[in-house]
Each structure stands twice: as C-alpha cells, then as structure tokens.
TORVEX-729766 format. One record per residue (C-alpha): chain; x, y, z. Coordinates in Angstrom, 1 decimal. Example, Ala and Ser with C-alpha at 12.3 -4.5 7.8 and 13.67 -1.06 7.14 Angstrom:
2
+---+--------+--------+--------+
! c !      u !      v !      w !
+---+--------+--------+--------+
! A !   12.3 !   -4.5 !    7.8 !
! A !   13.7 !   -1.1 !    7.1 !
+---+--------+--------+--------+
This chain:
346
+---+--------+--------+--------+
! c !      u !      v !      w !
+---+--------+--------+--------+
! A !    0.0 !    0.1 !    0.2 !
! A !    1.3 !    3.5 !   -1.1 !
! A !    0.8 !    6.3 !    0.9 !
! A !    0.7 !   10.3 !   -0.2 !
! A !    4.2 !   11.7 !   -0.5 !
! A !    4.3 !   14.6 !    2.2 !
! A !    5.7 !   18.0 !    0.8 !
! A !    9.0 !   19.3 !    2.4 !
! A !    8.6 !   22.4 !    0.6 !
! A !    5.0 !   23.2 !    2.4 !
! A !    6.3 !   21.7 !    5.7 !
! A !    9.1 !   24.4 !    5.8 !
! A !    7.2 !   27.1 !    4.5 !
! A !    4.5 !   26.5 !    7.5 !
! A !    7.5 !   26.9 !    9.9 !
! A !    9.0 !   30.1 !    8.2 !
! A !    5.1 !   31.3 !    8.7 !
! A !    5.6 !   30.4 !   12.2 !
! A !    8.8 !   32.5 !   12.9 !
! A !    6.8 !   35.6 !   11.1 !
! A !    4.5 !   35.9 !   13.8 !
! A !    4.9 !   38.1 !   16.5 !
! A !    5.8 !   36.1 !   19.2 !
! A !    8.7 !   33.9 !   20.4 !
! A !   10.1 !   31.3 !   18.6 !
! A !    8.3 !   27.8 !   19.1 !
! A !    5.9 !   29.4 !   21.9 !
! A !    3.3 !   27.7 !   20.6 !
! A !    4.8 !   24.2 !   21.2 !
! A !    4.0 !   21.6 !   19.6 !
! A !    0.9 !   23.1 !   18.2 !
! A !    3.3 !   24.9 !   15.6 !
! A !    4.4 !   20.9 !   14.5 !
! A !    1.3 !   19.5 !   14.1 !
! A !   -0.2 !   22.7 !   12.3 !
! A !    3.2 !   22.7 !   10.1 !
! A !    2.7 !   18.4 !    9.7 !
! A !   -0.9 !   19.1 !    8.4 !
! A !    0.5 !   21.7 !    5.8 !
! A !    2.8 !   18.9 !    5.0 !
! A !   -0.2 !   16.6 !    4.1 !
! A !   -2.0 !   18.6 !    2.5 !
! A !    0.7 !   20.0 !    0.6 !
! A !    0.4 !   23.6 !    0.8 !
! A !    0.9 !   25.6 !    3.7 !
! A !   -2.3 !   27.3 !    3.2 !
! A !   -4.0 !   24.7 !    5.9 !
! A !   -7.1 !   23.8 !    5.9 !
! A !   -8.7 !   22.2 !    9.1 !
! A !  -12.3 !   22.0 !    7.9 !
! A !  -14.7 !   19.8 !    6.7 !
! A !  -14.0 !   17.4 !    9.2 !
! A !  -15.8 !   14.5 !   10.8 !
! A !  -15.3 !   11.6 !   13.5 !
! A !  -16.0 !    8.4 !   12.1 !
! A !  -17.4 !    5.7 !   14.9 !
! A !  -17.0 !    2.4 !   14.0 !
! A !  -19.8 !    0.4 !   16.2 !
! A !  -19.5 !   -3.5 !   16.7 !
! A !  -20.1 !   -6.4 !   19.1 !
! A !  -17.3 !   -9.1 !   20.9 !
! A !  -18.1 !  -12.5 !   22.0 !
! A !  -15.6 !  -12.7 !   24.9 !
! A !  -18.1 !  -10.1 !   26.9 !
! A !  -19.6 !  -14.0 !   28.0 !
! A !  -16.6 !  -14.0 !   30.1 !
! A !  -17.4 !  -11.3 !   32.6 !
! A !  -15.2 !   -8.8 !   31.3 !
! A !  -17.4 !   -5.7 !   30.9 !
! A !  -19.3 !   -4.1 !   33.3 !
! A !  -22.9 !   -4.2 !   31.3 !
! A !  -24.3 !   -6.2 !   28.7 !
! A !  -23.3 !   -6.6 !   24.5 !
! A !  -27.0 !   -4.7 !   24.4 !
! A !  -25.5 !   -1.1 !   25.2 !
! A !  -23.3 !   -1.1 !   22.1 !
! A !  -26.7 !   -0.6 !   20.0 !
! A !  -28.4 !    1.7 !   22.6 !
! A !  -25.1 !    4.2 !   22.3 !
! A !  -24.8 !    3.5 !   18.3 !
! A !  -28.8 !    4.9 !   18.1 !
! A !  -28.1 !    7.5 !   20.4 !
! A !  -25.4 !    8.7 !   18.4 !
! A !  -27.8 !    8.6 !   14.9 !
! A !  -30.2 !   10.7 !   16.9 !
! A !  -27.4 !   13.2 !   17.5 !
! A !  -27.7 !   12.6 !   20.9 !
! A !  -24.6 !   10.7 !   22.7 !
! A !  -21.6 !   12.2 !   24.3 !
! A !  -19.7 !   12.7 !   20.8 !
! A !  -22.4 !   14.7 !   19.0 !
! A !  -22.7 !   17.2 !   22.4 !
! A !  -18.8 !   17.9 !   21.8 !
! A !  -18.8 !   17.5 !   17.7 !
! A !  -21.4 !   20.5 !   18.0 !
! A !  -18.9 !   22.5 !   19.9 !
! A !  -16.2 !   21.5 !   17.7 !
! A !  -17.8 !   22.2 !   14.5 !
! A !  -17.1 !   18.2 !   13.7 !
! A !  -19.7 !   16.0 !   11.9 !
! A !  -20.5 !   12.5 !   13.0 !
! A !  -20.6 !    9.4 !   11.6 !
! A !  -21.6 !    5.9 !   12.5 !
! A !  -20.6 !    2.6 !   11.2 !
! A !  -21.8 !   -0.7 !   12.1 !
! A !  -18.9 !   -3.4 !   11.5 !
! A !  -20.4 !   -5.8 !   13.2 !
! A !  -23.2 !   -5.5 !   16.1 !
! A !  -25.6 !   -7.8 !   17.4 !
! A !  -28.3 !   -5.7 !   16.5 !
! A !  -28.5 !   -3.6 !   13.3 !
! A !  -29.5 !   -0.3 !   14.5 !
! A !  -31.1 !    2.1 !   11.7 !
! A !  -29.3 !    5.0 !   10.6 !
! A !  -25.8 !    3.9 !   10.6 !
! A !  -23.7 !    3.1 !    7.5 !
! A !  -23.8 !   -0.8 !    7.2 !
! A !  -20.6 !   -2.5 !    6.8 !
! A !  -21.1 !   -5.5 !    8.9 !
! A !  -18.9 !   -8.8 !    9.0 !
! A !  -21.1 !  -10.7 !   11.3 !
! A !  -23.1 !  -10.3 !   14.3 !
! A !  -20.0 !   -9.4 !   16.8 !
! A !  -16.6 !  -11.4 !   17.1 !
! A !  -16.5 !  -15.1 !   18.3 !
! A !  -15.6 !  -15.4 !   21.7 !
! A !  -11.3 !  -15.1 !   21.7 !
! A !  -11.0 !  -16.5 !   24.6 !
! A !  -11.9 !  -19.9 !   23.1 !
! A !  -10.7 !  -19.2 !   19.9 !
! A !  -10.3 !  -17.0 !   16.9 !
! A !  -12.4 !  -13.4 !   17.2 !
! A !  -12.8 !  -13.3 !   13.1 !
! A !  -11.6 !  -15.4 !   10.2 !
! A !   -8.9 !  -13.2 !    8.5 !
! A !  -10.9 !  -12.9 !    5.6 !
! A !  -13.5 !  -10.7 !    7.9 !
! A !  -10.5 !   -9.2 !    9.1 !
! A !   -9.4 !   -8.4 !    5.8 !
! A !  -12.6 !   -7.0 !    4.2 !
! A !  -13.4 !   -5.1 !    8.1 !
! A !   -9.6 !   -3.7 !    7.0 !
! A !  -11.0 !   -2.5 !    3.6 !
! A !  -14.3 !   -1.0 !    4.5 !
! A !  -12.4 !    1.6 !    6.7 !
! A !   -9.8 !    2.2 !    4.1 !
! A !  -13.3 !    2.6 !    1.5 !
! A !  -14.5 !    5.3 !    4.5 !
! A !  -11.5 !    7.7 !    4.1 !
! A !  -11.9 !    7.4 !    0.4 !
! A !  -15.7 !    8.1 !    0.9 !
! A !  -15.4 !   10.8 !    2.8 !
! A !  -12.4 !   12.5 !    1.3 !
! A !  -14.8 !   12.5 !   -1.7 !
! A !  -17.3 !   14.8 !   -0.1 !
! A !  -15.1 !   17.1 !    0.9 !
! A !  -13.6 !   15.9 !    4.0 !
! A !  -10.4 !   17.3 !    5.0 !
! A !   -9.3 !   16.1 !    8.4 !
! A !  -10.9 !   13.0 !   10.1 !
! A !  -10.9 !   11.3 !   13.1 !
! A !  -11.6 !    8.0 !   14.4 !
! A !  -13.9 !    6.7 !   17.4 !
! A !  -15.4 !    3.4 !   18.3 !
! A !  -18.1 !    1.9 !   20.6 !
! A !  -18.6 !   -1.4 !   21.8 !
! A !  -18.9 !   -3.3 !   24.6 !
! A !  -15.9 !   -5.6 !   25.7 !
! A !  -13.5 !   -4.0 !   23.0 !
! A !  -10.9 !   -2.8 !   25.5 !
! A !  -10.3 !   -6.8 !   26.6 !
! A !   -9.7 !   -7.5 !   22.3 !
! A !   -7.6 !   -4.3 !   22.3 !
! A !   -5.7 !   -5.1 !   25.4 !
! A !   -5.1 !   -8.5 !   23.9 !
! A !   -4.0 !   -7.2 !   20.4 !
! A !   -1.8 !   -4.8 !   22.4 !
! A !    0.1 !   -7.9 !   24.3 !
! A !    0.3 !   -9.4 !   21.2 !
! A !    2.2 !   -6.5 !   19.3 !
! A !    3.8 !   -5.3 !   21.9 !
! A !    5.0 !   -8.4 !   23.3 !
! A !    3.4 !   -7.6 !   26.7 !
! A !    2.0 !   -9.8 !   29.6 !
! A !   -2.0 !   -9.3 !   30.2 !
! A !   -1.3 !   -7.5 !   33.8 !
! A !    0.6 !   -4.8 !   32.7 !
! A !   -1.7 !   -3.8 !   29.8 !
! A !   -5.0 !   -5.1 !   30.7 !
! A !   -7.1 !   -2.1 !   32.4 !
! A !  -10.5 !   -1.3 !   33.8 !
! A !  -12.3 !   -0.4 !   30.6 !
! A !  -15.5 !    1.3 !   31.7 !
! A !  -15.2 !    0.9 !   35.4 !
! A !  -14.3 !   -2.8 !   36.6 !
! A !  -14.4 !   -4.3 !   40.1 !
! A !  -11.2 !   -6.4 !   41.0 !
! A !  -13.0 !   -9.5 !   39.7 !
! A !  -13.9 !   -7.9 !   36.9 !
! A !  -10.3 !   -7.2 !   35.8 !
! A !   -9.2 !  -10.5 !   37.0 !
! A !  -11.1 !  -12.3 !   34.9 !
! A !  -10.3 !   -9.5 !   32.3 !
! A !   -6.7 !  -10.6 !   32.5 !
! A !   -7.4 !  -14.2 !   32.4 !
! A !   -9.7 !  -14.4 !   29.1 !
! A !   -6.1 !  -12.2 !   27.3 !
! A !   -4.2 !  -15.0 !   28.8 !
! A !   -5.9 !  -17.6 !   27.8 !
! A !   -6.6 !  -16.1 !   24.2 !
! A !   -3.2 !  -15.7 !   24.0 !
! A !   -2.5 !  -19.2 !   24.5 !
! A !   -5.1 !  -20.6 !   22.1 !
! A !   -4.6 !  -18.4 !   19.2 !
! A !   -1.1 !  -17.7 !   19.5 !
! A !   -1.2 !  -14.3 !   17.4 !
! A !    1.4 !  -13.8 !   15.1 !
! A !    3.5 !  -10.7 !   16.1 !
! A !    4.9 !  -10.2 !   12.7 !
! A !    1.8 !  -10.7 !   10.9 !
! A !   -0.5 !   -7.7 !   11.9 !
! A !   -4.0 !   -9.3 !   10.2 !
! A !   -3.2 !  -12.2 !   11.9 !
! A !   -3.3 !  -10.5 !   15.1 !
! A !   -6.3 !   -8.6 !   14.1 !
! A !   -8.6 !  -11.6 !   13.2 !
! A !   -7.6 !  -13.8 !   15.8 !
! A !   -7.8 !  -11.7 !   19.2 !
! A !   -9.0 !   -8.0 !   17.9 !
! A !  -12.4 !   -6.8 !   16.5 !
! A !  -14.2 !   -5.7 !   13.6 !
! A !  -14.2 !   -2.0 !   14.9 !
! A !  -10.7 !   -2.1 !   15.6 !
! A !  -10.3 !   -3.2 !   12.1 !
! A !  -12.3 !   -0.7 !   10.7 !
! A !  -10.4 !    2.0 !   12.5 !
! A !   -7.0 !    0.7 !   11.3 !
! A !   -8.0 !    0.5 !    7.8 !
! A !   -9.5 !    4.5 !    8.1 !
! A !   -5.9 !    5.3 !    9.0 !
! A !   -4.8 !    3.3 !    6.3 !
! A !   -7.1 !    4.9 !    3.8 !
! A !   -6.1 !    8.4 !    5.3 !
! A !   -2.7 !    8.0 !    4.2 !
! A !   -3.5 !    6.7 !    1.3 !
! A !   -5.5 !    9.8 !    0.3 !
! A !   -3.3 !   12.0 !    2.2 !
! A !   -5.8 !   12.9 !    5.0 !
! A !   -4.9 !   14.1 !    8.6 !
! A !   -5.9 !   11.9 !   10.6 !
! A !   -7.0 !   12.5 !   14.5 !
! A !   -6.4 !    9.3 !   17.1 !
! A !   -8.3 !    9.0 !   20.2 !
! A !   -7.9 !    6.9 !   23.1 !
! A !   -6.2 !    3.4 !   23.9 !
! A !   -8.8 !    1.4 !   21.6 !
! A !   -7.8 !    4.1 !   18.4 !
! A !   -4.1 !    3.4 !   19.3 !
! A !   -3.9 !    0.3 !   18.9 !
! A !   -5.6 !    0.4 !   15.7 !
! A !   -3.2 !    2.9 !   14.5 !
! A !   -0.5 !    0.7 !   15.5 !
! A !   -1.9 !   -2.0 !   13.4 !
! A !   -2.1 !    0.5 !   10.9 !
! A !    1.5 !    1.2 !   10.8 !
! A !    2.9 !   -2.3 !   11.2 !
! A !    1.2 !   -3.1 !    7.9 !
! A !    1.9 !    0.2 !    6.5 !
! A !    5.2 !    2.0 !    8.5 !
! A !    4.5 !    5.5 !    6.1 !
! A !    0.8 !    6.0 !    8.1 !
! A !    2.5 !    7.3 !   10.9 !
! A !    3.0 !   10.5 !    9.1 !
! A !   -0.4 !   11.4 !    8.9 !
! A !   -1.5 !   10.7 !   12.6 !
! A !   -2.0 !   13.7 !   14.9 !
! A !   -2.4 !   12.0 !   18.7 !
! A !   -5.1 !   13.8 !   20.6 !
! A !   -4.5 !   12.7 !   24.7 !
! A !   -3.1 !   10.5 !   26.6 !
! A !   -5.7 !    7.3 !   27.8 !
! A !   -6.1 !    6.4 !   31.1 !
! A !   -5.6 !    3.0 !   29.8 !
! A !   -1.7 !    1.3 !   30.3 !
! A !   -1.9 !    0.1 !   26.8 !
! A !   -2.5 !    3.2 !   25.4 !
! A !    0.5 !    5.2 !   27.1 !
! A !    2.9 !    2.6 !   26.0 !
! A !    1.3 !    2.9 !   22.4 !
! A !    2.2 !    6.0 !   21.8 !
! A !    5.9 !    5.6 !   23.2 !
! A !    5.9 !    2.9 !   20.4 !
! A !    4.8 !    4.9 !   17.6 !
! A !    7.0 !    8.1 !   19.1 !
! A !    3.7 !   10.4 !   19.1 !
! A !    3.3 !   12.7 !   21.8 !
! A !   -0.3 !   13.5 !   23.0 !
! A !   -1.4 !   17.5 !   23.9 !
! A !   -4.1 !   16.6 !   26.1 !
! A !   -3.5 !   14.9 !   29.4 !
! A !   -6.8 !   14.8 !   30.9 !
! A !   -7.3 !   11.3 !   32.1 !
! A !   -9.8 !   10.5 !   29.8 !
! A !  -12.0 !    7.2 !   28.8 !
! A !  -15.1 !    7.3 !   27.3 !
! A !  -14.3 !    6.7 !   23.7 !
! A !  -16.5 !    6.9 !   21.2 !
! A !  -13.9 !    9.6 !   19.7 !
! A !  -15.0 !   12.4 !   22.7 !
! A !  -10.8 !   13.0 !   23.1 !
! A !  -10.0 !   13.6 !   19.2 !
! A !  -12.8 !   15.8 !   18.9 !
! A !  -11.5 !   18.2 !   21.7 !
! A !   -8.2 !   18.4 !   19.7 !
! A !  -10.1 !   20.2 !   16.8 !
! A !  -11.2 !   23.5 !   18.8 !
! A !   -7.0 !   23.5 !   20.1 !
! A !   -6.2 !   23.0 !   16.2 !
! A !   -8.4 !   25.9 !   15.4 !
! A !   -7.0 !   28.6 !   17.6 !
! A !   -3.5 !   27.5 !   16.7 !
! A !   -4.4 !   28.3 !   13.1 !
! A !   -5.9 !   31.2 !   13.9 !
! A !   -2.9 !   32.8 !   15.1 !
! A !   -0.8 !   30.9 !   12.3 !
! A !   -2.8 !   32.5 !    9.8 !
! A !   -2.9 !   36.3 !   11.2 !
! A !   -1.6 !   39.3 !   10.1 !
! A !    0.4 !   40.0 !   13.5 !
! A !    3.7 !   39.5 !   12.4 !
! A !    6.9 !   41.0 !   13.1 !
! A !    6.5 !   42.6 !    9.9 !
! A !    3.1 !   44.3 !   10.7 !
! A !    4.2 !   45.4 !   13.9 !
! A !    8.0 !   47.0 !   12.4 !
! A !   10.2 !   45.5 !   14.7 !
! A !   12.9 !   43.1 !   14.2 !
! A !   11.7 !   39.3 !   14.2 !
! A !   13.3 !   37.0 !   16.7 !
! A !   16.2 !   34.9 !   15.8 !
! A !   17.4 !   32.0 !   17.0 !
! A !   20.0 !   33.0 !   20.2 !
! A !   21.6 !   28.9 !   20.9 !
! A !   21.8 !   28.0 !   23.9 !
! A !   18.8 !   27.6 !   26.8 !
! A !   16.3 !   29.9 !   28.0 !
+---+--------+--------+--------+
C-alpha cells in the first residue's frame, strides 16, 4: 500500500510562517509542529482544517460472555442509536468542535437504522476460546475502513478522526496490544469502563487464554487482528490506512484508537506520518503504544470515554493555533525585528 508523499516544501514554509508571527520562536510548542505537519500532508502552507468528520466504528464482542465488562452487549446498539439521533456524548462535543459524526456498523449484534452498514458478522466470536474472526473477515473489515476514508475525501472532508463503540472492546484491544508489544496481560489490561477487582481479574485471565489458544503472530498484524481483535478495531485501522493513501490528516482518540493505529503502522509504516495524537489514555496500553509510535499527545485529562470524544477535543485547539498561524499579527506588521535563534537555553 502506497501512502501519499509529504511535502517538505510546504512543511518548511509553514515553519517560516510560524517564525514570522509576532511571538517568541516556538511559543505554541507542539501545536506549531502539528500545523506544519498538516501543511506537509495537504501539500500547502495554506492549511485547511474543515470540514472534518469523526467516524465512530461500532461492533460487539463474544468475549463479553466471560464477564469482562460492567454491562451487556445490548448497550452497544443503544449508544449507536443515540449517535444516529445526535444525542450521544460525541455528538454534543462535536457540535462545539464543528465536527460531523458518522456511525458505522462493523458488526453489532443488533443492526441500528441510520448507521452505515459495513457489517462483517453479528459480533466477533469469543476470543478466549478461539479466533475472534476469520482472516477474510479481518481483511474485509480493514478494506471497509479504507473505503470510508476515500468516500469521505470524495465528499470534501479535509480531516478525519477515528472513534469506536463496542462493549468488551478494551479486552480485545488489550489482547492485541499484548501480542504486538510483547507485554503480559497484567501489564496491559485496564479497568475499561470501570471494572471491579474481580472483573479485572477475569479480563486478564481471558486475555491470557486468548493469547495461549490463538497464538497470534506479532510479525503479522492482520493475524493478530483476526485472532484477538474486533471488527471496529479493524475498521479504525483501515481508516488510518485509507487516510494515508488519500493524504488526509487523521486524529487518534484513546487506547482503542491507538491499538488500531499501531496495527495500521505495522501493516504500512508510512501511516504514522498522517497520525495526529489527541490525548493520553487512562489505560496503560494507550501510553505504551504512543511511546512505541513515537507520538506525544497534547491533552492529558485522564480521559476514558471513547466514541472519538478525545479526538474531538483536539480540533478546537488546532483551530486556535491556526488562527494565530494565519493572522496578520507579524513582526513586519509591528515594524519590529523578528526574533532569531540565540542558541543555548533560555
């Protein structure tokens, strides 16, 4: 898979524009780098951050039968229906952040009218007993995510973000993280939506059994995805792959999003250049994966909501940075000499 080439010319021009703004050099920190990276992706220093869309991939998980979640799988469809009605958490935040929201059914137990139908099955199988899905299903789910990126670009969207909804999906994501990072379950598994100590113990044991029964190959990310992953995780990974092919900046959300991003990068390393991290997840696996990818988030709010809500939070921050970047408040307008690098530490 061939990703779009970044424009180093646009990247350098963006950095020069930042240095022309009347402020200390680098004063907006990583936001300056993010805007410059978006310029490199878009191929022009005249960056455009709208229109944009959060794609929420929804699916169910057979491993819920092992008591790894605080609630039942019926909640997946309820929240998906709420997203379709524009009433869920992500919808409220997206209204403020000027982001559109799209819900995609990758494989819920109960179809929800109004979601985009990319169903690969009625939920995955119980990964603690055998493969979560077939390799063919995993490949089809990845392609569905790739197609979403291409379709959204055709519709005129300039930036994307990946979100998810699926009861039990932190168990699948943690199992994938264990396989891809070579970490034991107890170091990776978190409490998800608020598991008790007993629930966490069941989750860790389910992941341990899944790894032992399925033996996912860490050198083959699609094998890992098929054996211990989820349909929505595959959809998100596909969206990242598709964004890189189409040349769209794509914002990551939390731990689930990070696992999908790592999967996409293992399939195609060039995907990393198109990823914009939003926040540091409460889950240990999220932090581990960001370190593995060499990405540093700008939001540290102890978030654990999902649905793409953390990703949505990044957009207003980027908007504010872009207003400064695009402003006429420059050293030239103030008729003063521009700051120059002085060397040494301030």
